[in-house]
N, C-alpha and C positions, 0 to 999 in steps of 0.2 A: 523731826522733818515737818514741815507745816504744808499743807496742803490749799493754801491761799493761792488764789490766781491772780496775774496784774496783765495787762496787755499794756503796748505802747500806743499811742498817739499822735498824731501830728499837730499843727499849730492851728489847724482848723478844727480839730475834735476829732477826726476820722481814724479808724483802728488800722494799726499797721502790723503786719505778719499775725502771729498767732498768739493765743494767751500764753503765758509762761507761769510757771511754778514760782512763788516767792522763793525756795531754797534756792532753786537754779539761778533766779534774777541777782539773788545776793551772791552767792558763789562763784559764778562765772564772770558776772559784771562787776560785781564788789557794791551793790547798790544798797543803800542803809534802807529796809522797808521800813525804818519808824521815821523817815526823811526823805520820801519818794521824790525824785525830780519831776518838773511839770509834763514830761512827757510818758510817764508812767501812772497808771491810775488801776484799782482794784476792779476786777473781773469778775464778774458771776455767771457760773456755769448752769445753762439752763438745759434739762435733759431733751434729748430727742422726742418729739411727741409721734405718736403712731399716726400713721397715713389713713389706717382702714384700707388701702385699697395698692392691692400689687403695682398699680399702673401710675401711682403718684410718686413721687419724690419729695422727702422733705429736705430742703437744701437751707444749710449754715450760712448765715453770715455774721459778722460782729458790728455793735454798733451802741449808742447811749437810748435808753429808753425810761424816761419817770426819772434823770441825773443818774442813773446805773448804766456802766457798760457791761454789755452781756451778749449770750449768743441772740440771734434772731431768727427764726424757724418759719419758711414759707414753704407753702406745699405747690409744687410744680407737675402737673399732668406731664407723663414722657409723652415722646413723639410716637407718629404710627410705626417707624423702624424700629424703636424702643420697644414698642408693646408688642411687636411681631417677633421679636427674638425673644423676648419673656416667655411668651405664650409656646414658641418652640421648644425651650428650655424646660419649661414647667409638662409641656407635653411628653416629651424624651423622659423626666423623670417618673413621670406616673406610669409611661408604659413598662419601664424597667420595673416598678414596684407590682404591678399587675402582673407583669411575664413572670418574677419570683413568687408571687401568691400563686398563680397558675400551676407552677411545677409543684409547689407543696400539696395543694389541693389534689392535684392529678396523682402525687404518691400517696395520700391519703385514701383516694378514693381506690388505687390498685388492693391497698392493704385490705378497705372495707370490702372488698369484690372477693379477696382472698378467702376472708374470713365469714363471708356471707351476711353481713350487718346488713341488713336492708335500709335500717332507719339511718346511718351512716352515709350508704350509698345514696341516698335520696338527699342529705343535707350536703353534701361533697359537689352532687351532681347539679345543684342548683346552686351552690357557690359559684362553680366554674360557669356557669349560664351567667350569674350575676355579672363576674368580672368582664367577661365575653361581651356584654351589653353595654359596660360603662362607659359612660362619656361625661365630659367637663361641660357643666352648661355655667359654672360662675367662679372664674379663676381665682375669686377672692375667698371662696368658700369650697374646697377641695374634700371630699370625703368619698375616700377610696373603700370599698366594703371590708371588712375586717374579716378574719380568717377566723373560723367557727374555732371554738377552743374545748377540749376534752376537760370536765371538772373532776372532782375528787370521787362522784360516783361512776365515772365512766359514759356518764351521759355529754352530749356534744351540747354546747351552749352556741346559740346564733344569736346575738342582739340580747333581748331579753328573754328568749323562747328555749327552753331546755326541751330537747329531742330525745 
């Protein structure tokens, strides 16, 4: 199987349809890849670039660049309605994550209280308060507070601090 891509073009050099694998072009349409008809040309797949912004879409079209047919990526800002919908979706996902972490933290706090572990009580209380006050300030860089972890010597690790 070859992973070479080809695309059909019209008489003006405009791309028609989507790129097709060489094997599919040969097998399905009986086209000899060593003797392509003028309406099929090699195609270069260009990876989708990262927009770096959750509210910008990378939109793909096909065309000729420096003599080669390839993907052409453009960055397009989303509409206000799209941005609002994405923010709502992210807000809901973050709320679910926070609720799950609060449930875990409350269980750990109850256990610490039963065991009389004042260090753990302090860590879990602080963590629950941190979660309760968490707000999203940058939708492109969301950092929900991570759960404190119990390390090998039974100390609780919160970020870089061992309690």
